[in-house]
C-alpha positions in Angstrom: -12.5 35.5 -4.3 -11.4 37.9 -2.0 -7.8 38.5 -2.3 -5.6 39.2 0.4 -3.1 42.3 0.9 0.4 41.6 0.2 2.4 40.3 3.6 4.9 43.2 5.3 7.9 42.3 7.2 8.8 45.2 9.1 12.7 45.5 10.5 12.9 46.5 14.0 15.9 47.2 16.3 16.1 48.2 20.0 19.3 50.2 19.0 19.4 53.4 17.7 20.3 52.4 14.2 17.7 53.6 12.1 15.0 51.2 10.9 15.1 49.8 7.5 12.2 50.3 5.2 9.3 47.9 4.9 9.8 45.0 2.7 6.9 43.4 0.5 6.9 40.2 -0.1 4.2 39.5 -3.0 1.8 36.5 -2.7 2.0 35.6 -6.8 -0.9 32.9 -5.9 -3.3 32.0 -3.3 -5.0 29.5 -5.1 -7.5 27.5 -3.4 -6.9 23.6 -2.9 -9.9 21.6 -3.3 -9.5 18.3 -1.4 -11.8 15.1 -1.8 -12.0 13.2 1.1 -12.8 10.2 -0.4 -10.0 10.4 -3.3 -9.3 6.8 -2.2 -12.2 4.8 -3.3 -12.5 4.8 -6.8 -15.1 1.8 -6.9 -18.1 2.0 -4.6 -20.0 -1.5 -4.8 -22.3 -3.8 -2.9 -20.0 -6.3 -2.2 -19.7 -6.2 1.7 -23.5 -5.5 1.3 -24.4 -9.0 -0.2 -21.5 -10.6 1.8 -23.4 -9.6 5.0 -26.5 -10.8 3.4 -25.2 -14.1 2.6 -24.8 -14.4 6.4 -20.8 -14.3 6.1 -19.8 -11.3 8.8 -16.2 -11.8 8.0 -14.4 -11.3 5.0 -12.2 -14.2 5.3 -15.3 -16.5 4.9 -15.8 -15.2 1.4 -12.1 -15.4 0.9 -12.3 -18.9 1.8 -14.6 -19.3 -1.0 -12.7 -17.4 -3.5 -8.7 -19.0 -3.9 -7.7 -17.6 -7.0 -8.7 -13.9 -5.8 -6.2 -13.1 -3.1 -7.3 -12.0 0.1 -5.7 -8.6 0.2 -6.8 -7.8 -3.8 -10.3 -8.8 -2.4 -10.2 -6.4 0.8 -9.3 -3.9 -1.2 -12.2 -4.4 -3.9 -14.7 -4.4 -1.2 -13.9 -1.3 0.3 -13.9 0.2 -3.4 -10.0 1.1 -3.8 -9.3 -1.1 -6.6 -11.9 -1.9 -9.5 -12.8 -5.3 -9.6 -12.4 -7.0 -13.3 -15.3 -8.5 -14.7 -14.2 -12.5 -13.8 -13.5 -11.5 -10.5 -17.2 -10.0 -10.1 -18.8 -12.9 -11.7 -16.8 -14.9 -9.0 -17.5 -12.6 -6.3 -21.3 -12.8 -7.1 -21.1 -16.7 -7.5 -19.6 -17.6 -4.0 -22.4 -14.9 -2.7 -25.4 -16.7 -4.5 -26.1 -13.6 -6.3 -26.0 -11.7 -9.9 -23.0 -9.6 -10.8 -25.0 -6.3 -11.4 -26.6 -6.9 -7.8 -22.8 -6.0 -6.7 -22.7 -2.7 -8.7 -23.9 0.6 -7.9 -24.8 3.4 -10.1 -22.6 6.3 -8.2 -24.1 8.8 -11.0 -27.6 8.3 -9.3 -29.1 11.3 -7.1 -29.8 9.3 -4.2 -26.0 7.9 -4.1 -23.8 9.5 -1.4 -20.5 8.1 -1.2 -20.1 9.6 2.5 -23.0 7.1 4.0 -21.1 4.3 1.9 -17.8 5.4 3.2 -19.3 5.3 6.7 -19.8 1.7 6.7 -16.1 0.9 6.4 -14.6 -0.8 9.4 -11.3 1.7 9.8 -12.6 4.6 7.2 -12.6 8.0 9.4 -12.7 11.2 8.2 -9.2 13.7 8.2 -8.8 17.0 9.5 -9.6 19.4 6.7 -6.3 21.1 7.1 -4.3 18.0 7.7 -5.7 17.0 4.3 -5.4 20.0 2.4 -1.7 20.3 3.5 -1.4 16.1 2.5 -2.2 17.5 -1.1 0.4 20.5 -0.6 3.0 17.8 -0.2 2.0 15.6 -2.7 1.9 18.6 -5.2 5.7 19.4 -4.0 6.9 16.2 -3.9 5.8 15.8 -7.8 7.1 19.4 -8.8 10.8 18.2 -7.1 11.1 15.2 -9.0 9.7 16.8 -12.2 12.4 19.7 -11.7 15.3 17.3 -10.5 15.2 14.4 -13.1 17.5 12.4 -10.8 15.2 11.6 -8.7 14.0 8.6 -10.1 12.0 6.0 -8.2 14.7 3.8 -7.7 16.9 6.6 -6.4 14.5 7.3 -4.0 14.3 3.7 -2.7 17.9 3.4 -2.8 19.1 6.8 -1.5 16.0 7.9 0.7 14.2 4.6 1.8 11.5 5.6 -0.3 9.4 2.3 -1.9 7.7 2.7 -4.6 4.7 2.2 -3.0 5.2 4.4 -0.3 5.8 7.1 -3.0 2.8 6.5 -4.8 0.8 7.1 -1.9 2.9 10.6 -1.0 2.2 11.6 -4.3 -1.5 10.8 -4.3 -1.9 12.7 -0.7 -3.3 9.2 1.2 -2.6 9.9 4.6 -1.9 12.9 6.3 1.8 13.9 7.2 1.7 12.6 10.7 0.4 9.5 9.8 3.4 8.5 8.1 6.1 6.4 10.0 9.1 8.0 11.6 11.7 6.5 8.5 9.6 8.5 6.3 8.9 11.2 7.7 12.7 11.4 7.9 13.4 10.9 4.4 10.7 13.9 3.7 13.2 15.7 5.9 16.2 15.3 3.9 14.7 15.3 0.5 13.6 18.9 0.9 16.2 19.9 3.3 14.8 20.7 6.2 15.1 19.9 9.9 11.7 19.0 11.0 7.9 18.5 10.7 7.7 22.5 11.4 10.4 23.6 8.6 8.5 21.0 6.3 5.1 22.9 6.8 6.7 25.9 6.2 8.5 25.0 3.0 5.3 23.7 1.8 3.3 26.4 2.3 5.5 28.8 0.9 5.8 27.2 -2.3 2.0 26.9 -2.3 2.2 31.2 -1.7 4.5 31.3 -4.6 2.6 29.4 -7.1 4.8 26.7 -7.5 2.4 24.3 -6.7 -0.6 25.4 -9.3 0.0 23.6 -12.0 -0.3 20.2 -9.7 -2.8 20.7 -7.3 -5.6 20.1 -9.6 -4.0 16.7 -10.5 -4.3 15.3 -6.8 -7.4 15.4 -4.9 -10.2 17.0 -7.6 -13.4 15.1 -6.7 -15.0 15.4 -10.2 -12.0 13.7 -11.5 -12.7 10.8 -9.2 -15.9 10.7 -10.1 -15.3 11.2 -13.8 -13.0 8.3 -13.7 -15.2 5.6 -11.2 -18.2 6.6 -13.7 -16.2 5.1 -16.9 -14.5 2.4 -15.4 -18.0 0.8 -13.9 -19.5 1.5 -17.4 -16.5 -0.3 -18.8 -16.7 -2.8 -16.2 -20.8 -3.6 -17.2 -20.0 -3.7 -20.8 -17.6 -6.5 -20.4 -20.2 -8.3 -18.3 -23.2 -7.5 -20.8 -20.8 -8.5 -24.0 -19.9 -12.1 -22.2 -16.3 -11.3 -22.5 -14.9 -11.1 -19.0 -11.0 -11.7 -18.6 -9.9 -15.5 -17.7 -9.3 -16.0 -13.8 -5.9 -17.8 -14.0 -6.0 -21.5 -12.4 -2.7 -20.6 -10.4 -0.2 -17.4 -9.5 1.6 -16.9 -12.5 5.3 -18.1 -12.0 8.3 -16.7 -13.9 10.3 -18.0 -16.5 12.0 -21.7 -15.7 15.4 -22.4 -16.5 16.9 -25.7 -17.1 19.3 -27.7 -14.6 22.8 -28.2 -15.2 23.3 -31.8 -16.4 26.5 -33.7 -16.2 27.2 -35.3 -19.8 26.8 -39.4 -19.1 30.0 -41.6 -18.6 29.2 -43.9 -21.6 26.6 -44.1 -24.2 25.6 -47.4 -22.5 24.9 -45.3 -19.2 20.9 -46.0 -18.0 18.3 -43.4 -19.0 17.2 -41.1 -16.2 14.4 -42.3 -14.1 10.6 -41.7 -15.0 10.0 -39.6 -12.3 12.9 -37.1 -13.1 11.7 -37.1 -16.8 8.5 -35.9 -15.7 9.5 -32.1 -14.4 12.8 -31.3 -15.9 12.9 -27.8 -15.7 12.8 -25.8 -12.3 11.7 -22.5 -11.2 14.0 -19.7 -9.6 12.6 -16.6 -8.8 14.3 -14.1 -6.6 13.0 -11.2 -4.7 14.9 -8.3 -2.6 15.1 -8.5 1.4 14.1 -5.6 3.6 14.8 -4.6 6.9 17.0 -2.9 9.8 16.3 -3.0 13.6 14.2 -0.4 15.1 13.0 0.1 19.1 10.3 -2.4 20.7 11.1 -5.1 18.5 10.1 -3.2 15.1 11.8 -3.8 11.3 12.3 -1.1 9.2 11.4 -1.7 5.6 14.8 -0.3 4.1 16.5 -2.4 1.0 19.5 -4.5 2.2 20.8 -5.3 -1.3 20.4 -8.9 -0.7 18.0 -11.0 -3.0 16.7 -14.5 -1.7 14.7 -17.4 -3.4 11.4 -17.8 -2.8 8.8 -20.6 -2.7 7.0 -21.6 -6.1 3.8 -20.9 -4.9 4.6 -17.3 -3.7 2.3 -14.5 -4.9 3.8 -11.7 -7.2 4.0 -9.0 -3.8 6.5 -11.4 -2.0 9.8 -9.7 -0.5 12.2 -10.7 2.0 12.4 -9.4 5.7 15.6 -10.0 7.7 14.4 -10.6 11.5 16.8 -8.2 13.0 16.1 -9.5 16.5 14.9 -12.9 18.0 11.6 -11.4 19.0 9.5 -14.4 18.4 12.1 -16.8 20.5 15.4 -18.3 19.9 13.2 -20.6 17.3 13.4 -17.7 14.6 17.2 -16.5 15.0 17.8 -12.7 14.5 19.9 -13.4 11.6 17.5 -15.2 9.7 15.5 -13.7 6.5 11.7 -14.8 6.1 9.9 -14.3 2.7 6.4 -12.6 3.8 3.6 -13.1 1.1 1.1 -10.0 1.5 -1.6 -12.2 -0.3 -1.7 -15.1 1.6 -4.3 -15.6 4.2 -2.7 -16.3 7.8 -3.5 -19.3 9.7 -3.1 -20.3 13.5 0.4 -21.5 14.1 1.8 -19.3 11.4 3.9 -16.2 11.5 2.9 -13.0 10.0 4.2 -9.1 9.4 2.1 -6.8 10.8 2.6 -3.3 9.5 2.4 -0.5 12.0 3.0 3.3 12.2 6.6 2.6 13.0 7.7 -0.3 10.8 6.6 -4.5 10.8 6.2 -6.4 13.6 6.6 -10.5 13.1 3.9 -12.1 15.2 2.9 -15.7 16.2 -0.4 -16.5 15.3 -3.2 -18.5 17.0 -7.1 -18.8 16.9 -9.6 -19.3 20.0 -12.6 -21.6 20.0 -14.3 -18.5 18.4 -12.5 -18.4 15.7 -10.8 -14.9 16.9 -7.2 -14.6 15.4 -4.5 -13.5 18.4 -1.1 -12.4 17.5 2.1 -13.1 20.3 5.8 -11.4 20.3 8.0 -12.8 23.3 10.3 -9.8 23.5 8.8 -7.3 23.5 5.6 -9.0 25.1 3.1 -7.9 23.2 -0.6 -9.7 22.4 -2.7 -8.2 19.3 -6.1 -8.9 18.2 -5.6 -9.7 14.5 -9.2 -9.6 13.3 -9.5 -5.4 13.7 -6.1 -4.7 11.8 -6.7 -3.9 7.7 -6.2 -6.8 5.7 -3.6 -4.6 3.6 -1.4 -4.6 7.0 -0.8 -8.3 7.2 1.3 -10.5 5.4 1.9 -14.4 5.9 5.5 -15.9 6.4 5.6 -18.5 3.9 9.4 -19.7 4.0 12.4 -19.1 6.4 16.2 -19.2 5.4 18.7 -19.6 8.4 22.3 -18.5 8.4 
């Protein structure tokens, strides 16, 4: 590799004062960064191909046959973003009328090209190489900062900087280029690194790389060899589970948290009548609390910032459910600003319901309708918006399953 000469900074002056001698800044590292543009794809498969062969043009049609697999997870499986369990592969294959092995791909085969596979994804697009490279440097810098400062725990980053754990994970794995993050995340990064704006952040991160501070982290983030090795091992393990006939069991319903017994007042006398049989049939109640997020943004958007509150979720809420403060009556007086809704990202949207969609700047609540062709559209009254929902990534849509009015 060609070694660049050290940078030389010369001091100049328009006055008669003598100039300072040249100052050399040694560049200790200019290590090249290997960037894997397909690093988010860990499980290439034939689910999408077989679904279309089964005359199911929309994933919702397959999801309707698989009530035990949340829609968001099913979408991630099809897109290769998560590795399916053996039980999930069996269930998906059964719904498609094919065998489990027909859904798996040998990515080690010389004829497999992940670029061709990714080209079939609806919203996948290649990222500018320089922006992808900087995303990897930023991820390395964030890991280095957290290793150096033990006080920057996951809880502290969420509480003091508004960086949710899922966002932190995506940042540390370089899942998006810098300017695709919303304003809230960008401003949190500026505060975290002590810079004023995006330009200053780029300068700071590039300087860290040039000084060698990121070298021990870069190879952990976006190396295609690591992705391929991991995918091969996971697919081989999945094939082994299917061959041995010992797949994990799909639960019959979403696991519920521990139950507690309700308070029972003592009877006034020993002769008091026994409780009705209907009460004895279910003497336990479920209490599950979920965190509430929400701060008002412009244009009717809601920032995913923790409020410190907790609300009770319905018994059938999925494991990723959360509370969201409405903040503004964007859907009209029927949903006042101080209302808290419970959002379940794993629940399918339905006509007549309400959803929370993720945009670049924050979350937005929409009312859902469905036309005669089955196309879903989301509406907002203030601001007046009409958004086609069929083109949205499934991971960007969460269904409102409850509302708590104050």
